[in-house]
N, C-alpha and C positions, 0 to 999 in steps of 0.2 A: 261307352263301346259294349258291343256285345261278342259272342264268341266268335263269329264269323270276322268282325273287324279286327279282333285280336289276333286270329289266325292269320290275318292278311300282313300282319307286321312281322311275322315270322321270316317273311322273305326279305325283311330288312336287315342292313349290317349289324346293327346293335338295337337294343330295347330302347324304346322312348324313354327319354328321362323322367317324365311325370308319372312313370308307371310305378305302382306301389311294389315294395320289396318282394311280396308273395308272386304278383305276375312277372316280375323281372325273373326271379327263379325259374319259373313254369317257361318263361321265355327261353332262358338258357338251356334247359334241359330238353326242350323241342329242338333246339338247333345243335343238340349232340355235346353240349358241355355239361354234364352231369356234375364234375367238380366244381364249376362255378355256382351253378343251381345250389348245391348242398352248403358251399361257403356262405352264399347269400341268406339261405333260410335256418342254417343251424343255432343260431343266437338269438333268432326272433322267438319271444315267448307268448304264444296264443296258441290256440286249438287249430286255427287254419294253417299257421307254420308247421304245427306238429304232424298236421294231415298230409302236407306237402313234404315233410321229411319223411313220414312213414312210405308215401309212394315212392320218393327216391331209393330209400333202402328196399323196398319190394322190387324194384327196378333193377336195382344192383344185385338182387338175388340173396340178401341179407335179411331172410326171413325173420330170425328172431328178433333183430334190431328193428324191423318194420313193424312187428307186431307191438313192441313196446311203444313205439310212436303213435300207432293206431289207438292204442288204450290212453294215450296223453290227448289225443284229440277227441277222445269221446266215441269212436268208430270201431268197427269189426273190419278186419283184412277182407276186402271185396273180392267175389269170385267172378271179375269180369277183365277184360284185356287192360294192360297198362294204358292203351290209347284211350279207351272208354274212361277211365279213371282220370286221366289228364284233364279230359274235356269236361267232367264232371266237377272237379276242383276248378278250373277254370271258370265254368259257368257259375259256380257258387260265389267266386269272388267278384266276377263282373257284375 
């Protein structure tokens, strides 16, 4: 699956069952369910999950918490739009 195909699934009623947890979190975020995205990713212990967690807190406006999670992901808070960061994360995971 590539980014275009993943974005096409955003029109479906729910994410595909075979999507990894990380992509499900991005799917829910893109469909306006920040809370569900956060619940799905908050207990996953890897750098990609930390990156998604950071992005979600940046989107929420909790920059202090976001910066903590960016550090856990080995990244710096980007100076790009949230939409662009979402795409970067999705592309990295696909």
